[in-house]
Each structure stands twice: as C-alpha cells, then as structure tokens.
C-alpha positions as CSV (number, residue, x, y, z in Angstrom):
1,M,-21.5,-28.0,15.8
2,V,-20.6,-26.3,12.5
3,L,-23.5,-25.3,10.3
4,S,-23.7,-27.0,6.9
5,D,-24.8,-25.3,3.6
6,R,-28.4,-26.3,4.2
7,D,-28.3,-25.0,7.7
8,I,-26.8,-21.6,6.6
9,K,-29.5,-21.3,3.9
10,E,-32.3,-22.1,6.3
11,Y,-30.9,-19.7,9.0
12,I,-30.7,-16.9,6.4
13,K,-34.2,-17.6,5.0
14,K,-35.7,-17.6,8.5
15,G,-33.8,-14.4,9.4
16,K,-31.8,-16.0,12.2
17,I,-28.6,-15.0,10.4
18,K,-29.1,-11.6,8.6
19,I,-27.0,-10.8,5.6
20,K,-27.7,-7.7,3.5
21,P,-27.6,-7.5,0.6
22,S,-28.9,-11.1,0.3
23,P,-26.2,-13.5,-0.8
24,D,-26.4,-15.3,-4.1
25,F,-26.4,-18.9,-2.8
26,K,-25.4,-20.3,-6.2
27,V,-22.1,-18.3,-6.2
28,Q,-21.4,-17.5,-2.5
29,L,-22.6,-20.7,-0.6
30,G,-19.9,-23.3,0.2
31,S,-20.4,-26.6,1.9
32,N,-20.1,-25.1,5.4
33,S,-19.5,-21.4,4.8
34,I,-20.7,-18.4,2.8
35,D,-18.4,-16.1,0.8
36,L,-18.4,-12.4,1.5
37,R,-17.4,-9.7,-1.0
38,L,-14.9,-6.9,-0.8
39,G,-16.3,-3.4,-0.2
40,N,-15.1,-0.3,-2.0
41,I,-13.5,1.6,1.0
42,F,-9.9,1.0,1.8
43,R,-8.2,2.5,4.9
44,V,-4.5,3.0,4.2
45,F,-1.8,4.0,6.6
46,E,0.0,7.3,6.1
47,H,3.4,5.9,7.1
48,S,5.3,8.6,5.3
49,K,3.6,11.3,7.3
50,H,3.7,9.8,10.8
51,A,6.7,8.3,12.7
52,Y,4.6,5.9,14.8
53,I,1.2,4.9,16.1
54,D,0.4,5.4,19.8
55,P,-2.6,3.1,20.4
56,F,-3.6,5.0,23.5
57,D,-3.6,8.4,21.9
58,K,-6.8,8.9,20.0
59,K,-5.4,11.6,17.7
60,S,-2.3,9.4,16.9
61,S,-4.4,6.3,16.2
62,T,-7.0,8.0,14.0
63,E,-4.9,10.6,12.0
64,V,-2.5,8.0,10.8
65,T,-4.9,6.5,8.2
66,R,-7.1,7.8,5.4
67,D,-9.9,6.4,3.3
68,I,-9.6,5.6,-0.4
69,R,-12.8,5.0,-2.2
70,V,-12.7,2.8,-5.3
71,R,-15.6,2.7,-7.8
72,D,-17.0,-0.6,-8.9
73,G,-15.0,-2.1,-11.7
74,E,-11.9,-0.1,-10.7
75,R,-8.9,-1.8,-9.1
76,F,-7.0,-1.3,-5.8
77,I,-3.4,-2.4,-5.8
78,V,-1.9,-3.8,-2.6
79,Q,1.9,-3.5,-2.7
80,P,4.2,-6.1,-1.1
81,G,4.4,-5.5,2.7
82,D,1.4,-3.3,2.7
83,F,-1.2,-3.5,5.5
84,I,-4.6,-2.0,4.9
85,L,-8.1,-2.1,6.4
86,A,-11.1,-2.9,4.2
87,S,-14.6,-4.3,4.9
88,T,-17.1,-6.6,3.4
89,I,-20.0,-5.3,1.2
90,E,-22.3,-7.4,3.4
91,Y,-23.8,-6.2,6.6
92,I,-24.2,-9.2,9.0
93,E,-26.2,-9.8,12.1
94,V,-25.0,-12.9,14.0
95,P,-27.6,-14.3,16.5
96,D,-26.9,-14.7,20.2
97,D,-26.4,-18.5,19.9
98,L,-23.9,-18.6,17.0
99,V,-20.3,-17.5,16.5
100,G,-18.7,-16.9,13.2
101,S,-15.2,-17.8,11.9
102,L,-13.7,-15.6,9.2
103,E,-11.3,-17.2,6.8
104,G,-9.5,-15.9,3.7
105,R,-10.3,-17.7,0.4
106,S,-7.6,-20.1,-0.7
107,S,-7.5,-18.5,-4.2
108,I,-6.7,-15.1,-2.6
109,G,-4.2,-16.6,-0.2
110,R,-2.3,-18.2,-3.1
111,L,-1.6,-14.6,-4.3
112,G,0.0,-13.7,-1.0
113,I,-3.0,-11.8,0.5
114,V,-4.0,-12.6,4.0
115,I,-7.4,-11.5,5.2
116,H,-7.0,-11.1,8.9
117,S,-4.1,-10.6,11.3
118,T,-5.9,-11.6,14.4
119,A,-9.6,-10.9,14.1
120,S,-11.0,-14.2,12.8
121,S,-13.7,-14.6,15.3
122,V,-17.1,-12.9,14.7
123,E,-18.7,-12.7,18.1
124,C,-22.3,-13.8,18.7
125,G,-24.4,-10.7,18.6
126,F,-22.1,-8.9,16.2
127,R,-23.9,-6.5,13.9
128,G,-22.2,-4.6,11.1
129,K,-19.8,-4.9,8.1
130,I,-16.8,-7.0,8.9
131,T,-13.5,-5.2,8.9
132,L,-10.7,-7.0,7.0
133,E,-7.1,-6.7,8.0
134,L,-5.5,-7.2,4.6
135,A,-1.8,-7.7,4.1
136,N,0.3,-8.6,1.0
137,M,2.8,-11.2,2.2
138,G,4.1,-11.8,-1.3
139,K,6.8,-10.2,-3.3
140,M,4.5,-8.9,-6.1
141,P,1.7,-6.3,-6.1
142,V,-1.8,-7.8,-6.1
143,V,-4.9,-6.2,-7.7
144,L,-8.1,-6.4,-5.7
145,Y,-11.6,-5.3,-7.0
146,P,-14.6,-4.2,-5.1
147,G,-17.3,-6.8,-5.2
148,M,-14.9,-9.8,-5.6
149,R,-15.4,-12.7,-3.2
150,I,-12.6,-12.1,-0.6
151,C,-13.3,-14.3,2.4
152,S,-15.8,-16.8,3.9
153,I,-17.6,-17.0,7.2
154,S,-18.7,-20.3,8.8
155,F,-20.9,-20.5,11.9
156,Q,-20.7,-22.7,15.0
157,Q,-23.6,-23.3,17.4
158,L,-23.1,-22.3,21.0
159,L,-24.4,-24.7,23.7
160,S,-26.6,-21.9,24.9
161,P,-27.2,-18.2,23.8
162,A,-24.7,-15.8,25.2
163,E,-25.7,-14.0,28.4
164,I,-24.2,-10.8,27.0
165,P,-23.9,-10.9,23.2
166,Y,-21.7,-8.3,21.5
167,Y,-24.4,-5.8,20.8
168,K,-25.2,-5.6,24.6
169,K,-21.6,-5.2,25.7
170,K,-20.8,-1.8,27.1
171,S,-17.3,-2.3,25.6
172,A,-18.5,-3.1,22.1
173,K,-16.4,-0.6,20.1
174,Y,-17.3,-1.7,16.6
175,I,-21.0,-2.4,16.8
176,G,-22.9,-1.3,13.7
177,Q,-19.7,-0.4,11.7
178,L,-20.4,0.3,8.1
179,G,-16.9,0.4,6.8
180,P,-13.3,-0.1,7.9
181,M,-12.6,1.6,11.2
182,D,-9.4,2.6,12.9
183,S,-8.4,0.8,16.1
184,K,-10.3,2.1,19.1
185,L,-7.7,0.7,21.6
186,H,-7.5,4.3,23.0
187,E,-10.9,3.7,24.6
188,E,-9.4,1.1,26.9
189,K,-6.9,3.5,28.5
C-alpha cells in the first residue's frame, strides 16, 4: 500500500515519519509523495588527478573526491557527462514498517539530470540525509541551486515491521549521514 498525501501528512504530524526541517506541505506535498530539496554540498570526482577508483582500497575510494560547498542563492553547474554526489537538505527517519522510494522530479529529468544511479530504495529504519547520485545525461550544462526541489520520496507500507531495520544492521554503512558520502564498499572486503 502506497501512502497518499493525507497519510504522509498524518504520519509526519504524528512523528511516525520524521523530516527536519519540517516540509512546507503547500509546496512540497504531492498526491502520494513529498518533494525533497537539494543541499549545498556537492562531492565531485577528481578524475584529472586519479587514473581509476579501486572500490576495495579505502584510500583510493575516498581520495578521489572532494567537497564543494555552494552558498544559498549561488549556482552549481553540472557539465554533460558529469557524475556527482549531493544530498537532500532534509534529514529523514523512516519507521520500521515503511520503505521509501526516491524518484527524480520530471521537471529536472527533462533537463537531462538523473537523481539516482541505483539507490532509489530508502530502507525502513533509514536515518539521515539522502545521498543523491546526480548525473547530467544531456548535451548541455545544467545549473542547480541549493534549496531547489530536486526529488520526491513516496512511502509503501510493509506487511509487518522489519525484524532488523537499517539502523540496527551491523552492516549499515550510511546511517546518520549528514551530507554526501563516498562509497564505503571497501568495508565489505
């Protein structure tokens, strides 16, 4: 069962779904989803300094990127073919009996920007800011602004609460993240 706009509002008001800062329902609430906004930290790949990324080498996978902080009102330009990490402004806590589905906004997609490569599922029990895997698939640079509505999340009800929600998993590598983080695949080696 997918939550409707009235369900999402009720779950947020009762604190079952936690979103901070509180969303502006008039602007961010859709019929069955809620829009999330783009944060101001962008993690870019230093492809001109590094020949490759070795996902099982911690040094290789963490030194290949750097943060760029953009002030509110300033722009960040995503060049054609670029792949960057960003995150939402909103910190989210998903309860143990819901799962979230992240989708790009159609208006952003029509500019050539995709919001996630593979990570569209927000596990039950997730707590943190959502990392976005942004890519410009178009042929023209696209300007993004911190604070703009960039994606939406919808919620589906599980038949029962998860036995081991994300925040209780020993392998939860991204719990509590407050900005875009590099891959932690090296922890699985």
